[in-house]
C-alpha positions as CSV (number, residue, x, y, z in Angstrom):
1,M,-14.3,3.5,-61.5
2,K,-17.2,3.9,-59.1
3,K,-15.2,1.5,-56.8
4,L,-11.7,3.1,-58.2
5,I,-13.2,6.3,-56.1
6,F,-15.2,4.5,-53.4
7,F,-11.6,2.6,-52.6
8,T,-9.7,5.5,-52.9
9,L,-11.7,7.9,-50.4
10,T,-11.4,4.6,-48.1
11,F,-8.1,4.6,-48.0
12,F,-7.4,8.3,-48.2
13,T,-10.0,8.7,-44.9
14,F,-8.5,5.3,-43.0
15,F,-5.2,6.9,-43.8
16,A,-5.8,10.5,-42.2
17,F,-7.3,8.7,-39.2
18,G,-3.8,7.0,-38.9
19,Q,-2.6,10.2,-38.3
20,N,-4.6,12.2,-36.7
21,K,-4.6,9.2,-33.9
22,T,-0.2,9.2,-33.8
23,E,-0.3,13.0,-33.7
24,A,-2.9,12.9,-30.8
25,E,-0.6,10.8,-29.0
26,K,2.0,12.8,-29.3
27,L,0.1,15.1,-28.2
28,V,-0.3,13.4,-25.1
29,K,2.8,12.2,-24.6
30,E,3.6,16.3,-24.6
31,G,0.6,16.7,-21.8
32,V,2.0,14.0,-19.6
33,S,5.6,15.9,-19.6
34,Y,3.6,18.5,-18.6
35,H,1.4,16.8,-16.1
36,D,4.7,15.5,-14.5
37,K,6.4,18.4,-14.0
38,G,2.6,20.1,-12.3
39,D,1.9,22.7,-15.0
40,Y,-1.8,20.7,-15.4
41,Q,-3.0,23.8,-17.2
42,N,-0.6,23.1,-19.9
43,A,-1.1,19.6,-20.0
44,I,-5.2,20.0,-20.2
45,S,-4.1,21.5,-23.2
46,K,-2.4,19.3,-25.2
47,Y,-4.9,16.6,-24.3
48,N,-7.9,19.3,-25.7
49,K,-5.8,19.2,-28.6
50,A,-5.5,15.5,-29.2
51,L,-9.3,15.4,-28.2
52,E,-9.8,17.6,-31.0
53,L,-7.9,15.1,-33.7
54,D,-8.9,12.2,-32.3
55,K,-12.5,13.2,-30.6
56,D,-12.5,10.0,-28.2
57,N,-9.3,9.0,-27.5
58,L,-8.8,6.9,-24.5
59,L,-5.3,7.8,-23.1
60,A,-6.2,11.5,-23.9
61,L,-9.6,11.0,-21.7
62,A,-7.5,9.3,-18.9
63,E,-4.9,11.7,-18.5
64,K,-6.8,14.9,-18.9
65,A,-9.3,13.4,-16.3
66,F,-6.4,12.7,-13.9
67,S,-5.2,16.5,-14.2
68,L,-8.8,17.8,-14.0
69,M,-9.1,15.9,-10.4
70,L,-5.6,16.7,-9.0
71,M,-6.8,20.0,-9.8
72,E,-9.7,19.3,-7.6
73,K,-12.2,20.6,-10.9
74,Y,-14.0,16.9,-10.2
75,D,-16.9,17.8,-12.1
76,D,-15.3,18.1,-15.6
77,A,-12.9,14.8,-14.5
78,I,-15.9,13.1,-14.0
79,K,-17.6,14.3,-17.3
80,C,-14.0,12.5,-19.1
81,C,-14.7,9.3,-17.3
82,T,-18.2,8.9,-18.2
83,R,-17.5,9.8,-22.1
84,A,-14.4,7.6,-21.4
85,I,-16.5,4.6,-20.0
86,A,-19.3,5.1,-22.7
87,T,-17.1,4.8,-26.0
88,H,-14.6,2.5,-24.8
89,E,-16.4,0.1,-22.8
90,N,-14.2,-2.9,-22.1
91,D,-10.7,-1.3,-23.0
92,K,-8.0,-2.0,-20.1
93,L,-7.0,1.4,-19.9
94,L,-10.5,2.0,-18.0
95,E,-9.2,0.6,-15.0
96,N,-7.1,4.2,-14.2
97,I,-10.6,5.8,-15.5
98,Y,-12.5,4.0,-12.7
99,V,-9.7,5.1,-10.2
100,T,-10.2,8.7,-11.4
101,Y,-13.7,8.6,-11.5
102,G,-13.9,7.7,-7.7
103,N,-11.6,9.5,-6.6
104,A,-13.2,12.9,-8.3
105,L,-16.4,11.8,-6.8
106,D,-14.5,11.3,-3.3
107,G,-13.5,14.4,-3.5
108,L,-17.1,15.8,-4.0
109,K,-17.9,14.1,-0.8
110,K,-19.9,11.8,-2.8
111,T,-18.6,8.5,-1.1
112,D,-21.5,6.4,-1.4
113,Q,-21.6,7.2,-5.2
114,S,-18.0,6.7,-5.1
115,L,-18.2,3.1,-4.1
116,E,-20.9,2.0,-6.5
117,I,-18.1,3.2,-9.0
118,Y,-15.6,0.9,-7.5
119,D,-18.0,-1.9,-7.6
120,E,-18.4,-1.5,-11.2
121,G,-15.0,-1.4,-11.9
122,I,-13.7,-4.1,-9.9
123,K,-16.8,-6.3,-11.4
124,K,-14.8,-5.4,-15.1
125,F,-11.2,-5.7,-13.4
126,P,-11.1,-7.8,-10.3
127,E,-7.4,-8.0,-10.0
128,S,-7.0,-4.3,-9.9
129,F,-5.4,-3.4,-6.3
130,M,-6.1,0.1,-7.0
131,M,-9.2,-0.4,-7.2
132,H,-9.2,-2.1,-4.0
133,F,-7.0,0.0,-2.5
134,N,-8.9,3.3,-3.4
135,K,-12.5,1.5,-2.4
136,G,-11.2,0.8,1.4
137,I,-9.7,4.3,1.6
138,S,-13.7,5.4,0.8
139,L,-14.4,2.8,3.1
140,F,-12.4,4.1,6.1
141,S,-13.3,7.6,5.5
142,Q,-17.0,6.2,6.3
143,K,-15.0,4.6,9.6
144,E,-16.2,1.2,8.0
145,Y,-13.0,-0.3,9.3
146,E,-13.9,-3.9,8.7
147,D,-14.7,-3.3,5.1
148,A,-12.0,-1.4,4.4
149,L,-9.2,-3.6,5.9
150,L,-10.4,-6.4,3.6
151,C,-10.4,-4.6,0.7
152,F,-6.7,-3.5,1.7
153,E,-6.1,-7.2,2.6
154,K,-7.5,-8.2,-1.3
155,A,-5.2,-5.2,-2.6
156,V,-1.6,-7.0,-0.9
157,L,-2.5,-9.9,-2.1
158,I,-2.9,-9.1,-5.8
159,N,0.1,-6.8,-5.3
160,P,2.7,-7.3,-2.2
161,D,4.6,-4.7,-3.3
162,H,1.9,-1.7,-2.8
163,A,3.0,0.3,-0.1
164,G,0.0,2.2,0.1
165,S,-1.9,-0.6,1.2
166,H,0.2,-2.0,3.5
167,N,0.9,1.4,5.1
168,A,-3.0,1.4,5.2
169,I,-3.2,-1.9,7.3
170,A,-0.5,-0.6,9.2
171,R,-2.7,2.6,10.3
172,L,-5.3,1.1,10.9
173,E,-4.7,-1.6,13.1
174,Y,-2.9,0.9,15.1
175,L,-5.9,3.7,15.3
176,Q,-7.8,0.3,16.7
177,D,-4.5,-1.5,18.7
178,K,-4.0,-4.0,18.0
179,R,-0.4,-4.0,18.4
180,I,1.2,-6.9,16.4
181,P,-1.1,-6.8,13.3
182,A,-0.3,-3.1,13.0
183,I,4.0,-4.3,13.6
184,L,3.4,-6.7,11.0
185,A,2.5,-4.5,8.3
186,Y,4.6,-1.8,8.8
187,C,7.3,-4.8,8.3
188,R,6.1,-4.8,5.1
189,F,6.0,-1.9,4.4
190,F,9.3,-0.8,5.3
191,T,10.9,-3.7,2.3
192,V,9.0,-1.9,-0.2
193,E,9.3,1.7,0.7
194,P,12.1,2.1,3.3
195,E,13.2,5.7,2.5
196,S,10.2,8.3,2.1
197,R,8.3,10.9,4.0
198,R,5.8,8.5,4.5
199,A,8.9,5.9,5.9
200,Q,10.2,8.7,8.3
201,E,6.8,8.8,9.7
202,N,6.4,5.5,9.7
203,L,9.2,4.6,11.5
204,E,8.2,6.9,15.0
205,V,4.5,5.1,15.0
206,L,6.7,1.5,14.1
207,K,9.4,2.2,16.9
208,T,6.5,3.2,20.0
209,L,4.6,0.1,18.9
210,V,8.0,-2.2,19.2
211,R,8.9,-0.1,22.3
212,G,5.7,-1.1,24.4
213,N,4.3,-0.1,27.8
214,A,6.8,-1.4,30.2
215,K,8.2,1.6,32.1
216,K,10.6,1.7,34.8
217,T,9.1,3.1,38.2
218,G,11.5,2.8,40.7
219,K,15.1,1.4,41.1
220,N,13.9,-2.0,40.9
221,T,10.6,-1.8,39.5
222,I,9.1,-2.1,36.3
223,S,5.5,-1.1,35.2
224,I,3.8,-3.2,32.5
225,N,0.1,-2.4,31.1
226,L,-1.2,-4.4,29.1
227,D,-4.9,-4.1,27.1
228,T,-7.0,-6.3,28.6
229,S,-9.3,-6.5,26.0
230,T,-6.9,-8.6,23.7
231,M,-6.2,-11.3,26.0
232,G,-8.2,-14.6,26.4
233,D,-9.8,-13.8,22.3
234,T,-10.7,-17.4,22.1
235,T,-14.3,-19.0,21.1
236,A,-16.5,-21.1,23.0
237,D,-15.2,-24.1,22.8
238,G,-11.5,-22.8,23.2
239,K,-9.8,-22.3,20.2
240,N,-8.1,-19.0,18.8
241,K,-10.5,-16.3,16.9
242,P,-8.8,-15.6,13.5
243,D,-6.3,-13.2,14.6
244,N,-5.6,-13.6,17.6
245,F,-2.1,-12.4,19.3
246,S,-2.9,-12.1,22.8
247,S,0.0,-14.7,23.9
248,A,2.2,-13.3,22.0
249,E,1.2,-9.5,23.1
250,L,1.9,-10.5,26.6
251,I,5.8,-12.1,26.6
252,L,6.3,-9.6,24.2
253,E,5.9,-6.8,26.7
254,L,7.3,-9.1,29.5
255,S,10.6,-9.3,26.8
256,A,10.6,-5.9,26.1
257,S,10.8,-4.9,30.4
258,L,13.8,-7.0,30.2
259,Q,15.7,-4.4,28.2
260,L,14.7,-2.0,30.8
261,T,16.7,-3.4,33.7
262,K,20.3,-2.4,34.7
263,D,22.4,-5.6,34.0
264,H,20.8,-5.4,30.1
265,K,23.4,-5.1,27.7
266,K,23.5,-1.7,25.8
267,K,22.9,-1.8,22.4
268,N,22.1,1.0,19.6
269,E,18.7,1.7,19.2
270,V,18.8,-0.1,15.6
271,D,19.9,-3.5,17.7
272,E,17.6,-3.0,20.1
273,F,14.5,-2.4,17.7
274,V,16.1,-6.8,15.9
275,S,16.7,-7.9,19.1
276,K,13.1,-7.7,19.5
277,M,11.6,-8.4,16.4
278,E,13.5,-12.0,16.8
279,T,11.7,-12.1,20.0
280,L,8.3,-11.4,18.2
281,A,9.1,-13.6,15.4
282,S,10.4,-17.1,17.6
283,L,6.8,-16.8,19.0
284,L,4.9,-16.5,16.7
285,N,6.8,-19.3,14.9
286,D,6.5,-20.8,17.9
287,S,2.8,-20.6,18.9
288,E,1.5,-24.3,20.4
289,Q,-2.0,-23.5,18.8
290,K,-3.2,-23.6,15.3
291,N,-3.6,-20.1,14.6
292,S,-5.5,-18.7,11.2
293,G,-7.0,-15.0,10.1
294,F,-4.9,-13.0,7.1
295,F,-1.9,-11.4,9.7
296,W,-0.8,-15.0,10.6
297,E,-1.1,-16.6,7.2
298,Y,-0.1,-13.6,5.3
299,Y,2.2,-12.0,7.7
300,T,3.8,-13.8,10.4
301,P,5.6,-16.3,7.9
302,F,7.8,-13.3,6.1
303,L,8.9,-12.7,9.4
304,V,9.8,-16.0,10.4
305,D,11.6,-16.6,7.3
306,M,13.6,-13.4,7.7
307,K,14.7,-15.0,11.1
308,D,15.2,-17.9,9.6
309,K,17.7,-16.8,6.9
310,K,19.7,-14.6,9.2
311,M,18.6,-11.5,7.5
312,M,17.0,-10.0,10.8
313,E,20.2,-7.1,11.1
314,T,19.9,-6.2,7.3
315,F,16.3,-5.8,8.1
316,G,16.4,-3.5,10.9
317,Y,18.8,-0.8,8.7
318,V,16.3,-1.2,6.1
319,V,13.9,0.2,8.4
320,Y,15.9,3.0,10.1
321,A,17.2,3.9,6.7
322,S,15.3,7.2,6.9
323,S,16.1,8.0,10.3
324,G,19.1,10.3,9.3
325,E,21.4,8.2,12.2
326,S,24.6,8.3,10.8
327,Y,25.4,4.5,11.7
328,V,22.8,3.8,10.3
329,K,23.7,5.3,7.0
330,K,27.6,4.0,7.8
331,W,26.2,0.3,8.2
332,L,24.3,0.2,5.1
333,K,26.8,1.8,2.6
334,K,29.2,-0.7,4.3
335,H,26.8,-3.9,3.6
336,P,25.9,-3.5,-0.1
337,K,25.8,-7.6,-1.1
338,E,23.8,-8.3,2.3
339,L,21.2,-5.4,1.1
340,E,20.6,-6.9,-2.1
341,A,20.5,-10.6,-1.1
342,F,17.9,-9.2,1.3
343,F,15.7,-7.3,-1.4
344,I,16.1,-10.5,-3.4
345,W,14.5,-12.3,-1.0
346,S,11.9,-10.4,-0.5
347,S,10.9,-9.6,-4.1
348,K,10.9,-13.4,-4.6
349,F,9.1,-14.3,-1.1
350,D,5.8,-16.2,-2.1
351,W,2.6,-14.1,-0.3
352,K,0.2,-16.4,-1.2
353,I,-2.4,-18.0,1.2
354,E,-3.5,-21.4,1.0
């Protein structure tokens, strides 16, 4: 009889626990719905009710921490994160917890601590592109640009479709006046995120980069202003340093000056962009010296293959999709097959570095 009573109690305890977990998950789902609408307070109320039913429910802790972090209640968010880590040591969902934890510490201006948390998270989840990306953002805030770039590079190697990382790489290179690396990263960004407010902002920057520094200073004279610090970037034995684009930079600038001459055929803005990008792709493909570095090995093959596949025109209109220009909208509407082929090719591109 005692065994029967023990079995009955155990069964009902397990059954009740299962019911609580199911109800808790329903409440979390309702909370997420509120969160997605920006109603973080009601979302947190649902998560709290879920935690009353299932006190260490990891999903509820993760979502609550995220909502609290967006409400800038960083200390409370951190408490949720530490509780989740303490009670769910090896769960895959902790990947999101570590990202929120690090962001909350950044919100408190505790960047050194946030970097420690990202490192701890990366040890557990080395293939988390978001962990590498967020660590890069923290390093960028401390102006540790080289280390930040390495984090962003790791992120896009793990997930080539993460627009945020390509955006971060492009802006970091632009900030450091590295023209061609910035162009290459922006180009990939637009194939992932062609239409957004961020795309509109980046389009203006990319146009400036591609346009270059050539200026018409007289009826028959053109001025070219080059940054000599990027020239002759070689090692003592005459070999190119990693990601040296100085030769391509010079020729690209000279080709840009051609478009300022009186005899140059008039084209629309997208055609001008396509022409320059085809020139750049040819320059990078025809480089006589052996080149190395992340931008040469990761981004350059993408642009070169795009030209070889005769997709540069489609790419140009994709880049300008956020411009609002009527002729761009018209072209995009009239060429659905070209767009489909372009995005299929882009999605299947092999981004691995040997």
